[in-house]
N, C-alpha and C positions, 0 to 999 in steps of 0.2 A: 128486612132483610130476609133473604133465602133461606129457609130451615133446612133447606140441602145444601152440602159444598158443592155441587156443580148444577146449576137447573140452566135449561135450555128449555127456549119458549115461541112457536113459531118462527124460526130460523128459513130463510130461505137464504139462497145463492147461485149466482148464473154466472157461465162465462159464456160471453158470446150471443149472449140471444138463450142458448140452454141451459135451462134449469136442474143443477146437481143434490142440488140440494134444497127440497120439498116441503116445507112448514114442520121440520123435526122438532121434536120435544123430546126431552131425554132428563131423566136425573138419576146423579152420582154421588151415592153418599160417602162420607169419608172412612177411610180403609177400605172401601172397597176393590176392587181389581173387577174392571167391565172388560169383557169382549167383544169388539167388532164384528161381526160377521157380515159374508155375502158376496155376491158374484163383484169381479172386477168390475169398475167404474159404476160403481153402485155410489159413491159420494162417502165413503170410509173416510176416505184419507184427507178430504175433503172438509169435512166435521172436525176432524182435529186439528186445521190449520185456522179453522175458526175460533177452535177453543182456546188455540195458543194466540190468537193473533195476529196468524200471519196472513189472512184474508182478511178483505174488509165484507163486512156480509152488507146482504142486500136489504135485508129488513128480520125482524126479531127482535130475540133479550137473550143474551145471556151471562149470568151471575155467578160466580166462581170466588166462595169464602168471604161473602158480604159484599163483593164488589162488582159492579152492573156492566155490562156493555151495552146500548140499544139503538138501534138506527128504526125508522118507523116507515119508510119506504127509500126506495134503491135514489129517490129522488132526492132525500134529504141529505144535505150538504155532510161534505165529511170534517168535520173541527179540530183542531188542536186538541178538545176536550177527549176526544175517540181517539186516536192516536197517544194519549197520553194513559188510559187505560187501556188500550190494547198493548203497552210496552209493559206497565203491572203486570197484565197478566202472564207475559213472557215471565216476568220476572218471578211469579207466582210457580211455573210448570217449566219441567224438564222434557224436552222432547229428543228423541231416538229414532233414526232413520232407517232406513234397511241400507242405505250406504252408510260408511261407519263416520265418513266426516272428519275423522281425525289428521292433522298435521304433519306430512310424512315427515318434516324436519325437525320435530320435534320426538323427546319420549314419550313412552306411557305418563311416567307422571308429570312432565312438565304439562301434556296433552292435558292433564287433568287439573295439574295448577293456575296455571295463566289463566282462565276464565274467573279464578275466583280474585286474581289482582286486577284483573281489567275492571270487571263488573262489580265485585264485591267490597273492592279496594282493600282485599285482607295482604298484610305485611307477608313477603316469598317465603319467608321460613316457614310461619304460619301455614301457608297456604300447600307447602310442599309435604310438610307433615301431614293436614287433614288429606290429599291428595295419596302419600302411600298409604293410609286405612281406607280410603275407599277402597285402591286399586288390592288391598289384603283381603277385603270382603267378600269384593268379585271374584277371589284366586288367582290375585297374578301377583304375587307379594315375592315372587325372584322375578320378576320380568320389566320392575320398577324402570330401567334403563333400557328396555327396547324400545327401537325405535316399529312404527307400524308394520313397515316392510319384512320386519324380526317376528311380528306375532302373526298368529293362525288368523280368519278370520273370526271363528268365535270372540280368539284372546283379544280382536280388533272391538266386538261389538261388546263383549264387555267392558272390557276401557272405557267403551263411548256409555256406557251407563254409568261409569264410576265420575262421570266426567258429566254427567247428569243431576246426580247425585251431590254434587260438588257443589252447586247452587243451593243445596238444603231448598231446594222446591217442594212447596204444598201435595203436587198430584206429577207423574211424570204418564205421561203421553209414548205411546209406540207405533209408530209405521213400519208394519211389516218386519219386526228386528232380525227374522231368521230366514227371508225369504232369498239372500244371498249366498247364505252358507250351505255349505257340503250336510247333507241327511245328518253325517257321523258328528257335527259339530254342535247342530237345531239343538240339542235335549240341556248342554252346557252351558247353554243363554239364557234357555228357559228355566233352569233352574235358580239361577239368580230373581230372578224373577217372582217364582217361587218364594224365593228366599225374604224377598220383600216383600212381598205380603204377608208373612206372618210376623214380618215384624209392624206392620199397619200403615205402609207406604199404599198412598191411594194410588191407581196404574188404571190408565185406560189402553187396552189393547187393541191393534187393529194385525188380525191374522187371517192365515190359511189352515194353522195347527189345529184342527178341530180337537184332537188328542187334550192337548192343553185347555182351549176352553172349555172341555168339557168337564175336567178333572181338577183346575185351578180357579176358572172363574168364580165369581158370586154375582154374577150376572152376564147372560149372553142377551145381545141385542145382534138381532138381524136385521139389516138393509135390503132393499133393492127399488132399483129405479129412484133413487133423491131419497125414499122415504121408509122411517122404520116399520118394517111390517109389525115384529111381535118382538117381545124381551118378557124374559123371564129368569129363571133358576135353570141351571145345565139340565139338570137330571128331570126336567119336564121338558126343556125345549129340545131334548136330546130325542127321549123318549114318547112323545108326544107334543108334537108342534101342532098348533092350533091352526095355522094358513096354509096354502095348498101351496103357498111358494117356499117358505118354511119346507116344508117335508120333502119337495122336489129339489132342496139346494143338496139338505143333508141325506136323502134317501144313501148316498156312496154310503156316511157314514155310518148309519142306523143297523 
């Protein structure tokens, strides 16, 4: 059993012969807020999808809370056991995308309650009560009966975070959660993530919000061309990065 909450070793993933992740090694401790940064197309989102079991890895090992997904080579058959573990990964992790993916015909309360009743088999009244608590937590106490089109982009994304929390995941993954928002709405979503960090929820965030990475992350990981180039505490990464590729990427923020 891995001593770390999440441990990735030798992870490789290709699409149509193009390597997207090249021998990724990564450790995430429980209660950490880890931010993945790097140029577009460097593999950040693919890494999240592999962690969540949404992509079949070509090779490597991913351990999450003592549960391990492993593949020796792309030629190794993907059997029922692989998919069983990948499904368990998804049960352990919440995922928040840049597009909010709320059901347009359901209210905010219904959007958060419905997955509980389907996946967790939670009784409807109990699920609705918990959904109301979570929506209040993300600042939507007065918007329970609003439909997605009646909410701002920031409110929709906060509802999406509440929906992820409703599954009581061990970790929440965010794939550019603010990139589809107007600038004025970004901070309200990031503040929810800061509050979850203060509560000790493990989070891994792909973002281009460098102010958030610098001031909220416990660890910043810089990726380029499918590899982790360097990682460290934000104060060191932003003030004295080791690698020239990191310096080049961050120079506009330094």
